[in-house]
VMD Tcl script that draws the C-alpha trace (Angstrom):
set ca {
  {11.62 -20.61 -9.95}
  {12.08 -16.84 -10.27}
  {14.46 -14.63 -8.28}
  {12.30 -11.82 -6.92}
  {13.27 -8.69 -5.01}
  {10.70 -7.20 -2.63}
  {11.36 -3.58 -1.69}
  {9.97 -2.59 1.68}
  {10.10 -6.29 2.42}
  {10.04 -5.85 6.21}
  {6.92 -3.67 6.20}
  {3.28 -4.53 6.82}
  {2.61 -5.58 3.22}
  {6.10 -6.43 1.96}
  {6.75 -8.98 4.70}
  {3.62 -10.91 3.77}
  {4.41 -10.73 0.05}
  {7.89 -12.13 0.69}
  {6.44 -14.98 2.77}
  {4.00 -15.94 0.03}
  {6.60 -15.83 -2.69}
  {8.94 -18.05 -0.70}
  {6.10 -20.48 -0.04}
  {5.56 -20.63 -3.81}
  {9.18 -21.68 -4.27}
  {10.71 -18.41 -5.45}
  {14.13 -17.16 -4.44}
  {13.24 -13.97 -2.56}
  {15.46 -11.03 -1.67}
  {14.24 -8.44 0.82}
  {15.33 -4.83 0.47}
  {14.76 -2.23 3.18}
  {16.82 0.45 4.85}
  {17.85 -1.78 7.75}
  {17.60 -5.41 6.51}
  {20.87 -7.10 5.64}
  {22.27 -8.07 3.22}
  {20.27 -5.57 1.13}
  {20.07 -2.59 3.48}
  {19.47 0.19 0.97}
  {17.77 3.58 1.08}
  {16.16 3.75 -2.35}
  {16.23 7.53 -2.25}
  {20.03 7.33 -2.31}
  {20.53 4.33 -4.59}
  {24.14 3.40 -5.21}
  {26.15 0.19 -5.34}
  {23.99 -1.51 -2.71}
  {20.93 -1.14 -4.91}
  {22.78 -2.47 -7.96}
  {23.83 -5.52 -5.93}
  {20.25 -6.08 -4.77}
  {18.82 -6.19 -8.31}
  {21.68 -8.10 -9.92}
  {20.32 -11.40 -11.26}
  {16.73 -10.52 -10.30}
  {13.95 -11.27 -12.78}
  {11.06 -9.53 -11.00}
  {10.84 -6.63 -8.53}
  {7.81 -6.09 -6.27}
  {7.97 -2.46 -5.16}
  {6.25 -2.06 -1.78}
  {8.61 0.51 -0.24}
  {7.09 3.90 0.46}
  {7.44 6.80 2.86}
  {5.12 9.49 4.15}
  {8.01 11.95 4.40}
  {8.65 12.35 0.67}
  {11.10 10.98 -1.83}
  {9.00 8.20 -3.39}
  {9.47 9.50 -6.92}
  {13.26 9.72 -6.54}
  {13.31 6.24 -4.98}
  {11.31 4.85 -7.91}
  {13.59 6.54 -10.44}
  {16.66 5.03 -8.76}
  {15.01 1.60 -8.66}
  {14.01 1.78 -12.33}
  {17.51 2.83 -13.39}
  {19.09 -0.04 -11.45}
  {16.50 -2.49 -12.82}
  {17.30 -1.41 -16.37}
  {21.02 -1.93 -15.82}
  {20.37 -5.38 -14.37}
  {17.96 -6.44 -17.13}
  {14.98 -6.93 -14.80}
  {12.00 -8.11 -16.84}
  {9.06 -7.24 -14.59}
  {8.34 -4.48 -12.05}
  {5.21 -4.83 -9.90}
  {3.98 -1.76 -7.98}
  {1.37 -1.39 -5.26}
  {-0.57 1.88 -5.49}
  {-3.76 3.32 -4.02}
  {-7.28 3.65 -5.39}
  {-7.98 7.30 -6.20}
  {-4.44 8.58 -6.71}
  {-5.66 10.14 -9.96}
  {-8.78 11.65 -8.37}
  {-7.79 12.88 -4.91}
  {-5.33 15.83 -4.77}
  {-3.77 14.66 -1.52}
  {0.05 15.03 -1.43}
  {0.79 11.37 -0.65}
  {-1.63 10.24 -3.37}
  {0.01 12.56 -5.88}
  {3.37 11.04 -5.00}
  {2.00 7.54 -5.65}
  {0.63 8.69 -9.02}
  {4.04 10.14 -9.89}
  {5.62 6.75 -9.13}
  {3.07 5.04 -11.37}
  {4.11 7.34 -14.21}
  {7.82 6.65 -13.61}
  {7.16 2.93 -13.83}
  {4.87 3.15 -16.86}
  {7.50 5.18 -18.73}
  {10.42 3.00 -17.58}
  {10.65 0.78 -20.63}
  {10.41 -2.25 -18.32}
  {7.59 -4.74 -18.24}
  {5.30 -3.52 -15.48}
  {2.19 -4.24 -13.44}
  {0.36 -1.74 -11.20}
  {-2.25 -2.75 -8.63}
  {-4.30 -0.11 -6.83}
  {-6.09 -1.02 -3.60}
  {-8.04 0.77 -0.94}
  {-6.38 1.43 2.43}
  {-5.59 -1.41 4.82}
  {-7.53 -2.04 8.03}
  {-4.51 -1.21 10.16}
  {-4.36 2.35 8.81}
  {-7.77 3.09 10.30}
  {-6.63 1.67 13.62}
  {-3.52 3.88 13.57}
  {-5.66 6.95 12.82}
  {-8.20 6.17 15.54}
  {-5.47 5.42 18.09}
  {-3.79 8.76 17.39}
  {-7.06 10.70 17.52}
  {-8.23 8.98 20.70}
  {-5.54 10.73 22.74}
  {-8.11 13.50 23.11}
  {-11.33 13.00 25.09}
  {-13.30 13.63 21.88}
  {-12.66 11.63 18.70}
  {-12.82 14.20 15.89}
  {-13.43 12.80 12.41}
  {-13.86 14.42 8.97}
  {-17.58 14.79 8.28}
  {-19.18 13.02 5.34}
  {-16.21 10.74 4.55}
  {-16.61 7.02 3.95}
  {-13.93 4.38 3.67}
  {-13.52 0.89 2.19}
  {-10.64 -0.81 4.03}
  {-9.18 -4.11 2.88}
  {-7.32 -6.94 4.59}
  {-3.57 -6.62 3.89}
  {-3.16 -10.41 3.63}
  {-5.54 -10.46 0.66}
  {-3.51 -7.77 -1.08}
  {-0.34 -9.76 -0.40}
  {-1.94 -12.81 -2.02}
  {-2.77 -10.81 -5.12}
  {0.65 -9.17 -5.38}
  {2.38 -12.54 -5.09}
  {0.12 -13.87 -7.82}
  {0.94 -10.92 -10.08}
  {4.67 -11.25 -9.40}
  {4.56 -14.88 -10.46}
  {2.95 -13.98 -13.78}
  {4.06 -11.74 -16.63}
  {3.70 -7.97 -16.95}
  {0.00 -7.05 -17.07}
  {-0.04 -3.24 -17.04}
  {-2.68 -1.61 -14.88}
  {-4.77 -4.45 -13.41}
  {-8.23 -4.18 -11.84}
  {-8.44 -2.38 -8.52}
  {-9.02 -4.16 -5.21}
  {-11.40 -2.75 -2.62}
  {-12.57 -3.94 0.76}
  {-15.95 -5.66 1.18}
  {-17.74 -2.75 2.88}
  {-18.06 0.98 2.23}
  {-19.04 2.70 5.48}
  {-18.72 6.03 7.24}
  {-15.66 6.87 9.28}
  {-17.96 7.16 12.30}
  {-19.10 3.57 11.84}
  {-15.54 2.27 11.75}
  {-14.58 4.45 14.74}
  {-17.41 3.10 16.86}
  {-16.43 -0.48 15.95}
  {-12.85 0.21 17.03}
  {-13.96 1.84 20.29}
  {-16.14 -1.16 21.13}
  {-13.28 -3.54 20.35}
  {-10.79 -1.71 22.56}
  {-13.14 -0.79 25.38}
  {-12.32 2.90 25.03}
  {-14.96 5.50 25.74}
  {-14.88 8.57 23.54}
  {-17.41 11.01 22.16}
  {-17.28 10.82 18.36}
  {-17.80 14.11 16.54}
  {-17.78 14.68 12.79}
  {-16.23 18.00 11.80}
  {-16.51 19.59 8.34}
  {-13.14 20.37 6.78}
  {-12.17 22.32 3.69}
  {-10.02 22.08 0.60}
  {-9.95 20.13 -2.64}
  {-8.54 16.96 -1.10}
  {-11.26 16.82 1.55}
  {-13.93 17.41 -1.09}
  {-12.52 14.56 -3.19}
  {-12.52 12.22 -0.18}
  {-16.08 13.27 0.67}
  {-17.13 12.52 -2.92}
  {-15.62 9.03 -2.69}
  {-12.66 9.48 -5.01}
  {-10.69 6.96 -2.93}
  {-13.38 4.26 -3.13}
  {-14.06 1.47 -5.62}
  {-17.46 -0.01 -4.71}
  {-17.66 -1.79 -8.07}
  {-14.48 -3.69 -7.11}
  {-15.41 -4.70 -3.56}
  {-13.56 -8.00 -3.94}
  {-12.06 -8.18 -0.46}
  {-13.52 -10.69 1.99}
  {-12.25 -9.75 5.44}
  {-14.31 -7.13 7.27}
  {-13.06 -4.51 9.70}
  {-14.79 -6.27 12.61}
  {-13.07 -9.55 11.68}
  {-9.74 -7.76 11.60}
  {-10.40 -6.26 15.04}
  {-11.43 -9.64 16.42}
  {-8.21 -11.15 15.09}
  {-6.12 -8.45 16.80}
  {-7.98 -8.94 20.05}
  {-7.57 -12.71 19.86}
}
mol new
graphics top color blue
foreach p $ca { graphics top sphere $p radius 0.5 }
foreach p [lrange $ca 0 end-1] q [lrange $ca 1 end] { graphics top cylinder $p $q radius 0.2 }
display resetview
């Protein structure tokens, strides 16, 4: 079987991808900033990164950060992969990175371009946001007595385990370029998801929708981050909440 490196392999998605690849019989290496023996900050690169990719046939790039540096990290990874003769680089991106002028989305689009221009065999999968992101947002906003949400915005969350299944499948195959997007099974308003979360947790909050401004908000309101024609996910938000509660 193939030797595969998973960057961000201790994170929400990367951990599941690594588990599935091992179950399929692959030799899996996990790279993250704090996981030995491949504890590497991709933004810095160096000998540790070269050691991590040495002898690797496929890289699944799940590592990301909200604090910046994803493009530099991708450039370092690509350079190391070239030196090591890696044949396939798989990248997880987000639906709408080319339509929503949100800084984190722009960074993901930049990484896509780095990979596409790398000269390596590559595969890029875009998905909608995971269920747990909504929970993190609602938990943070619920610290106030009123849950304030952006007016007119819908979302289409997907179960992270389903994305992990697909990434593992893609990693086990050859380079496929930009593959079809993956979206969750339901497109609903933020308010609908917030009320479901409140019911699940027993919290009592007034939910108010507040109009915002700017190009990014307009793009979200227009559904630039959605892919209703690719609603291939099966697990609903309520099922995810029930699983957490159980």
